[in-house]
N, C-alpha and C positions, 0 to 999 in steps of 0.2 A: 504493499500499500503506500502511496506517496501522500506526503503532507501537503496541504493546500498552499504553502510558501512555495514548495517546489513545483507546483503545478503553474502557478501565477509568475513567477520570476524566471521567465525563459529569455533566452539570448535574442530570439527572433520572434516577437509576439506577432500574431496573424491579424489583429484587429485593425492596425493601421493599413494593411495590405487591403482587407475587405472594404474599408471605407473609401479607398480609392476606386475600387471597382464599383460601388454603390454611386459614387459620384460621376463615373464615366457611363453607366449603363443608360440605354435609350428606352428600357422597359419601365412603364409607371411603377414607382417604387416608393413605399413609406418604410422608414426604419424606426421602430417602436423603441423607446428608451428602455434601458434595463435598470434594474434595482441591484445595487452593489450586494446587499445580503443575500438575497435570492440566487444571484449570479454566482457568487462563491460556493454557496451550499450545493448548487447544480454541478458546478465543476468538480467540487471533491467526490461528490457520488459517481459522477461519470468516470473520474480517474483519468481524464485526458489533459493535456497541457494546453495553456493559451498560445502556444506556437501552431496549434492545428486550427484549422477553420471551425471546426465543430467546438473545441475549446473557447475560441474567441466569441462565438455566438453565444455560448453558454454563459461565458463571464460578463459579457458588456451589452447584451442585446436583448430586448423584449420581443424580438420576432420581425419578420419581413412580410410586408403585404404587398403583393406583386399584382400587376394588371388590375388595380382597383378592387383587389379583393378576391380575384380569381383563385389565386394560390397564396397559402399562408404558411410561412416557414417558421417554426418555433424556436424561441430563444430561451434562455435561462430564467427569464421572468415572466410571470403572468402579468400581461399588459392590458387592462380593460377587459373586453370579450375575448380576448385571444389567449388561451391558455399557454402556460410554459412547458418546457420539456419535462419537468418534474411532475406536472398534474396529468400530461397526456400519457406518460408512460408509468405511472403510479409508483414513483420514487417512495421509499420509507419516509416516514415523518423525520425521523432522526438518522443521521449518516450510518450506514450500515456497510462496512468494508467486505462484507460476504456477498452483498446483493449485486445482481446484473440484470438487465432487461432479459428475460427468459428466452425470447426469440429473435429480438432485434429491436433498435431503437426507432420509433415513429418520430419523423423530424418534420413532417409537413402533411397538411390536408388540401385538397382543391374542393371547389364548390358543388362538384359532381359526386364526391364521396370518394374520390381517388385519394390514396394514402402512400406517401413516400417514407421508405423504411430503410434504416442503415442495417444490413444483415448481421446477425449474431453470428457465433462461432460455429454453429452446426446447421447451415440452412436446410439441408436435406431432411434432418430430423424433424424440424419444423414444416416440412412440406413445402418448402420454398426453393426457387431456383438460384442459380449465382454462387458466388464464393462468399467467405467471410469477410466483413469490412467493405463491401460494396453495397451500392443503392439498388433499391427494388421499387417498382411501382405497382400498386394494387389497382387494376383497371376496372372501373365500375360497368364499363360498356361490355365487358367481356367476363367479370368476376374472377379473373386470373392474376396471378403475379408475374410481372416481366422483369427480367434482369436488365438493369441500365448500364452494366459494365463500366462503371466508374465510382470512384470514392467520393466521400461527402464534399471535399473542397472543390474537386472538378465540377461536381453536380451544381455547386452554388455560382460557379462561374458560368457554367451552361445555362442556368436559369436567367442569368443577367445578360446572356449574349443575344436575347431577342428571338429564340428559337421556340418560343412557347406556342406561337400560332401554328407551327408545323407539327409540334408534339401533340397538340389538341385538334389537329385537322379532322373536320367532320363532327367535331363536338361542340362548336360554337355556333350560335344562331344568330340571325339579324337582331341587334337590340340588346346583345348580352351584357355589354357594359353598363348600361343603364340599369338593368335588373340586377346585375352583381353589386353594383355600388349601394343599392338599397339594403343589402343583407348586412347583419352583424357579422362580426369575425368568427362567431361560433355557429353560424348557420351555413346551410348549403341547400341545393335543390333537390327535391324528390321528384321523379319524372312518371308520368304515365301517359302512355304506356312505358313501362319500366325501360331504363336506359339500355339495358343489355338486348332488349327485344328486337326483332326485325322491323316491327311497326316503327318504333321510336327512330331507328336509324334511317327508315324510309322516308321520315318526315319529322325531324328533330325540331324544327320551328314550330310545327303544328301540336307538338305533345304539351301536355299541361304540366306546368312547373309550379311546385308549391315550396316556399321557405319553411324549411324544418331544422330543430336543432341538429348539429353535426352527429351528436350521439345517436340520435334517432335514424339518421340516415345509414350511419356505419352498422348500426344494429340491423337495418333492414338488409344491407347488402350481406351482412353475415347469415341471416335466416335464409336469404336465396342459395349460399352456398350450401347450407345445412340440407335444404329441400333437394339439392342436386346430388347429395351424397359425398360432397366434398368436405374436407376438413376445413374448420372455422379458420377465417383469416388472422385471427388473434392479435387484433391491433386495438380492440376497445379499451379506451382509458376514460379518464373523467375529462370529458370535453363538452 
């Protein structure tokens, strides 16, 4: 176990580098302020140093809101309606050196109910693709996990590179920006017909979209997996 001072006092902190990336991006971005106490507690439980992008986000940031709220990246602080990493992943109330996220670390949600996760030490045992320490995406239009073949820091840079339109090709409808901007940061859209159905994909703009709490939306996707005889996605936290 590393002490907090060892995690914070690094030769090359990543936060200034991230701040430069935030300033350069063309993607609409809101950087939420962090709380020093929450950030330090999160960093200690994660046991990652501030020289990493994940450590810097945990220590300094309350989260990132991209594309007007379409995508929410969690930081080390609960910031208004956006929960922090500790709440989303069910961290113990007091530091526990033996605790680790069981299957992987949930690091972001999108308004569709998509979930970005940093793979844990044994993805295969959790029923997930990819290798340890790389990013995954739970796709609500297929109810499947997708390996992104990149680590957390590279993933953050990729988010800020302006490629979200391509990643979400076919999943955005005319007027989505106005609808998304009206959501709280702990809400998403429930679709009917369901997003994974052929009917929704044939006419996404014509589907009914209802704002719901993210916890409800994630639970709905988990229930769809269960009905299909697939293992639960394992990402439900206090969101």
